[in-house]
Backbone bond lengths (Angstrom), bond angles and torsions (degrees), N, CA, C in turn:
res aa  C-N    CA-C-N  psi(-1)  N-CA   C-N-CA  omega(-1)  CA-C   N-CA-C  phi
1 M - - - 1.496 - - 1.599 111.07 -
2 W 1.382 119.74 -43.85 1.397 120.91 -175.19 1.661 109.08 -66.35
3 L 1.465 115.79 -31.86 1.413 110.42 -179.49 1.502 109.46 -71.90
4 T 1.287 125.19 -24.55 1.373 127.02 173.63 1.509 113.24 -60.72
5 V 1.353 113.73 -47.78 1.367 126.55 -177.06 1.602 109.04 -63.10
6 L 1.317 110.45 -43.18 1.544 117.72 179.74 1.526 109.71 -65.54
7 L 1.239 120.12 -44.40 1.476 117.60 176.25 1.343 117.70 -68.82
8 K 1.446 122.27 -27.12 1.365 123.95 173.36 1.571 107.28 -74.00
9 L 1.205 120.04 -25.09 1.434 119.75 -175.19 1.531 113.67 -79.62
10 V 1.448 116.37 -16.58 1.398 117.90 -177.52 1.572 120.58 -54.33
11 P 1.348 115.99 -41.84 1.419 120.21 173.57 1.597 112.48 -59.41
12 T 1.399 111.43 -40.63 1.499 121.36 -178.23 1.561 108.86 -64.76
13 I 1.422 113.28 -36.99 1.456 115.94 -177.46 1.428 109.62 -70.80
14 L 1.264 121.40 -41.53 1.465 129.34 178.92 1.596 106.56 -63.26
15 S 1.227 123.46 -45.77 1.372 126.08 177.58 1.577 115.27 -60.56
16 L 1.444 112.46 -40.42 1.375 116.07 174.44 1.487 114.56 -72.86
17 M 1.442 117.86 -31.07 1.422 112.47 172.53 1.618 114.65 -66.00
18 T 1.227 111.19 -28.63 1.596 117.10 178.07 1.508 104.42 -66.16
19 L 1.231 117.65 -50.03 1.485 123.97 177.77 1.611 118.89 -57.16
20 A 1.469 109.33 -38.00 1.272 112.55 171.18 1.506 119.70 -68.42
21 E 1.331 112.49 -32.45 1.462 118.77 176.19 1.561 110.38 -59.34
22 K 1.321 111.91 -41.28 1.478 119.02 179.46 1.490 111.16 -70.65
23 L 1.346 124.12 -34.56 1.487 121.81 -173.16 1.649 104.68 -85.81
24 F 1.290 114.81 -18.21 1.582 110.19 177.40 1.484 111.59 -113.82
25 V 1.357 119.74 27.78 1.381 125.49 -173.35 1.485 113.18 -60.46
26 E 1.442 115.76 -31.41 1.453 119.91 -179.68 1.567 113.59 -101.84
27 K 1.383 117.01 21.65 1.393 127.58 -175.55 1.492 106.76 -126.38
28 P 1.365 114.88 87.70 1.614 118.12 175.81 1.515 116.10 -59.08
29 Q 1.217 126.45 151.46 1.378 126.86 172.33 1.506 110.82 63.77
30 S 1.411 118.72 37.07 1.396 118.56 -176.95 1.630 116.71 -110.27
31 G 1.319 107.22 24.09 1.547 113.24 -174.07 1.613 113.51 -59.03
32 A 1.278 118.37 -29.64 1.402 118.49 177.89 1.606 112.12 -75.71
33 E 1.263 112.71 -33.14 1.572 120.09 179.83 1.691 103.81 -71.46
34 K 1.196 110.11 -44.40 1.480 113.44 -177.48 1.660 110.99 -62.66
35 K 1.311 109.73 -42.51 1.484 113.90 173.47 1.525 115.64 -62.29
36 D 1.300 112.35 -38.34 1.420 124.42 -176.50 1.672 106.63 -66.60
37 F 1.282 113.38 -43.00 1.515 117.75 176.13 1.499 110.55 -61.13
38 V 1.286 119.51 -46.78 1.425 123.59 -172.84 1.647 107.38 -67.33
39 I 1.278 116.76 -38.01 1.462 124.02 175.57 1.452 109.02 -64.05
40 Q 1.317 118.94 -52.15 1.480 117.53 -179.33 1.579 114.60 -65.09
41 V 1.218 123.27 -35.46 1.486 123.73 167.53 1.355 110.25 -59.73
42 L 1.338 124.35 -52.76 1.458 125.75 -175.58 1.571 107.10 -59.58
43 Q 1.302 116.50 -42.06 1.506 119.30 -175.94 1.532 110.52 -66.12
44 A 1.374 115.63 -36.19 1.523 120.41 178.74 1.645 102.61 -69.35
45 L 1.303 125.89 -42.31 1.411 125.64 -178.47 1.508 107.43 -63.26
46 V 1.196 117.95 -56.47 1.507 124.55 -172.56 1.463 111.56 -66.91
47 G 1.332 120.29 -36.63 1.479 130.42 177.46 1.533 107.00 -69.69
48 G 1.305 116.98 -41.54 1.457 121.92 175.91 1.568 113.01 -56.22
49 A 1.409 110.92 -51.25 1.410 120.47 -178.90 1.565 109.94 -64.52
50 G 1.403 118.17 -32.14 1.464 119.66 -177.57 1.560 106.42 -77.04
51 A 1.326 117.37 -25.34 1.450 115.71 178.87 1.531 112.01 -74.24
52 V 1.322 114.64 -24.61 1.460 121.20 -177.90 1.556 107.46 -84.99
53 F 1.229 116.83 -39.24 1.486 118.93 -175.29 1.518 109.07 -99.75
54 T 1.375 116.16 163.29 1.331 121.62 -179.10 1.602 111.19 -114.62
55 G 1.382 113.45 177.27 1.398 118.17 172.72 1.621 107.17 75.81
56 G 1.387 110.13 -133.49 1.609 116.01 -175.13 1.342 113.31 -67.62
57 A 1.318 121.78 -23.12 1.507 127.13 -175.90 1.486 101.80 -63.48
58 A 1.318 122.32 -42.60 1.429 116.33 -171.41 1.512 114.31 -67.75
59 N 1.291 115.46 -13.36 1.519 114.81 -178.51 1.591 106.24 -105.45
60 T 1.250 121.45 11.02 1.564 120.85 -172.42 1.427 111.27 -58.21
61 W 1.484 117.76 -46.73 1.425 123.38 -169.55 1.514 110.83 -60.94
62 S 1.301 117.85 -32.53 1.411 116.04 178.74 1.534 119.02 -75.04
63 Q 1.378 104.58 -20.77 1.562 114.63 172.23 1.374 117.36 -85.61
64 V 1.282 115.98 -25.24 1.523 116.17 -176.22 1.515 115.31 -107.55
65 Q 1.461 116.88 -4.42 1.458 125.76 176.34 1.633 110.49 -49.58
66 G 1.259 111.69 -63.56 1.518 118.95 179.27 1.428 117.46 -50.50
67 P 1.384 113.85 -54.84 1.530 114.09 178.10 1.501 119.03 -65.55
68 I 1.455 113.12 -24.76 1.413 113.70 172.51 1.387 117.78 -69.52
69 S 1.490 115.02 -34.82 1.415 119.08 176.29 1.655 110.06 -64.34
70 T 1.271 113.40 -41.56 1.434 120.82 171.36 1.622 115.43 -52.91
71 I 1.199 111.37 -48.91 1.437 118.13 177.16 1.465 114.49 -58.95
72 I 1.386 113.50 -45.05 1.464 117.42 -177.76 1.564 109.69 -67.92
73 D 1.384 119.36 -39.40 1.392 123.99 174.60 1.537 113.57 -59.33
74 A 1.368 116.52 -43.27 1.410 121.11 -177.86 1.525 109.79 -72.57
75 A 1.359 119.44 -33.79 1.488 115.97 -176.87 1.546 106.89 -77.63
76 A 1.353 116.94 -33.41 1.480 118.08 176.08 1.495 111.97 -62.09
77 A 1.379 117.06 -38.73 1.430 120.97 -174.68 1.572 108.60 -71.04
78 L 1.308 117.93 -30.06 1.482 121.81 177.13 1.535 110.70 -76.75
79 K 1.366 110.83 -37.68 1.559 113.13 -178.95 1.534 109.01 -73.90
80 F 1.338 120.43 -29.14 1.485 118.79 -170.19 1.505 104.53 -129.71
81 P 1.237 123.79 60.13 1.534 125.83 -174.32 1.446 109.14 -63.55
82 H 1.270 119.21 -27.90 1.452 121.11 -172.22 1.644 114.34 -85.23
83 E 1.329 112.69 -0.64 1.513 117.17 -176.85 1.529 108.82 -81.88
84 P 1.361 114.57 121.43 1.475 119.80 179.97 1.539 111.14 -57.86
85 G 1.303 119.40 142.74 1.419 117.00 171.36 1.452 113.68 85.00
86 G 1.317 120.99 -9.31 1.479 124.07 -179.90 1.429 113.76 80.48
87 V 1.404 115.19 -150.88 1.481 121.71 -167.74 1.534 105.18 -68.90
88 G 1.360 115.70 139.94 1.392 124.17 172.79 1.711 109.16 97.10
89 E 1.295 112.13 -10.23 1.379 114.30 176.79 1.559 106.44 -98.65
90 G 1.305 116.04 130.39 1.527 115.29 174.75 1.462 116.36 80.95
91 H 1.345 116.13 -43.59 1.495 118.03 179.71 1.449 105.76 -134.62
C-alpha cells in the first residue's frame, strides 16, 4: 500500500518543490529549507489521511518518509544539475 501512496505523491512532491522555489526565491542557498518545507507539508497531508483512516494507512508516513526524501533529492539534482555539491547547495 505505501508504494502506491508514494507513487501517487510524486506529482504533489514536484508541485510542492515548485511552490518552495517561489516562496524562497529571495533566499539564496536555501535548498535544505525548501526540502524541509516540502517534507513538512507532505507529512501533514499523509498524517491527516492516516488520522482519518485505520489499519495500514495510519503507518504510511513512517514507510514513505525515506523514499520521499530520496525523490526530492533526485528531482532537485535533475532540476539543478549545475549546482556544486548537489542538493542543498545553491537552491
